[in-house]
N, C-alpha and C positions, 0 to 999 in steps of 0.2 A: 043350704049354705051357698052363697054366690061363688061362681068360678071366676077365672081371670077375664072371661069375655063379657061379664056383666049379666049373666043369666042365672036364675036360681035353679034348684034341684028339679022343679017341675017343668023347666024349659021356658018359663016366662022371663020377662025382663026384670032384673033386680033393680032396687032403688039405686040412684046414682050416689057415688061416694061423696061424702061431705067435702067442702072446699079445703084445700091445704092451709089457707090463711083465712082466719075468721074476720068478720066485719069490724070487731073492736080494734084489731091490729091496723087495718086500713085507716079507720077514723083517727086513731091515736097518731099514727104516722103522718097523716095529712095535717092534723092540728099542730104537731110539733114542727114539722117542716114549714108550714105556713107562718108560724110564730118566728122562726129563725129568718125566713125570707123577709118578713115585714120589718123586723128589727134591723136587719142588714140594710135594707133599702132605705129606711129612715136615717140610719147613721150616715150612709154614703151621700144621700141628698143633703143632709145637714152639714157634714164636715168634709166630705170627699173620702176617697179611699185612704186608709191609714198608710203612712210612709213605708212601713215594713212590707206591706202588701204591694204597694206601687212599685217597689224596687225589683220585684220578680217579674220578668218578661212573660207576657201572655197569661198571667194568673187570672186576669179578669175573664178570659175565655173559658178557662177551666171551671171557674166559679159559676159562670152562666150555665155551662153544660151540666154541672153537678146539681145546682139548685133547681133549674127547670126540669131536669131529669127526675130528681127526687119528688118534686111536686106532681109531675105526670105519673110517676110510679104509683103513688098513693091515691091520687085522684082517680086513676083508671080502676083501681081496686074498689074504691068507694062507689063508683058509678057502675060497678059490675060489668066492666068491659063493654059498655054501650057504644054504639057507633051511629054516625049520621050517614044517611044514604045521600050520595051526590051522583046523580045519574045512575050508571051501572056499578059504581064503586062505592065503598064506604070509608069513612074517616073516623078514627076514634074520637069520641066526644071529648075526652080529656085533652086531646091535642088541640082541638078548636078552642076550648074554654081557657087554655093556657096561652096559646100562641097569638090569638087575636089581641088580647090585652097587652101581651109582651111586645108585640110589634108596634102598637100604639104608644106604649110607654117608651120604647126605644126611640121612636121618632121624636117624642117630646123632650127627650134628654138634651136635645140640641139647645133648649132654652134654659137649661140648668147651669148654674155657676160651677158646680163641682162634678158634673157628669158630661159625657160626650156621646153623641149618637154614633153607632157603629153597626154596619151591616155584618161585620164579623161576630159581634156579640149576639145579634139575632140568629145568625147561622149556628152559633154554639147552642143557643136555646133550642133551635129546631133539632139539632143532632141529639141533644140530651133528651128531649121529649121522645124522639123516635126510638132511641136505644132503650130508655127506661120503660116505655110502654111495652116494648117487646119483652123486656124482662118481667114486667108485671104480669103479662099474659102467660109467660112460661111458668112462673112461680104460682100464680093464682088459679091455675086450672083445677 
């Protein structure tokens, strides 16, 4: 029987514990979150932010943080916490796969009738990705 240090009775290394969150949960969460993000984006580009949401100050920043964060949380789990090596440091692959297109899309919002380009929105995306990837790695160990 393995002890708390990860060795078996014979003194050898025990098999590692199964992950706390299985792949089905990561994939389902990513699919559901992607669907909500895609529908929300489509609605906002087509009609603009609904009046009841536009009336709440800085709600768009909170939505950016939450949606980018949720996508990063589940994508990091699906990718099994892979990272890209950049020199001596590494960057979570999920962060790159989300923030590069988010930055490009934020830039092109300046050409939309119903959207506006904002560095604050992109900063909220970055904050959400950073916070939720940290959470994903804490939960998914």
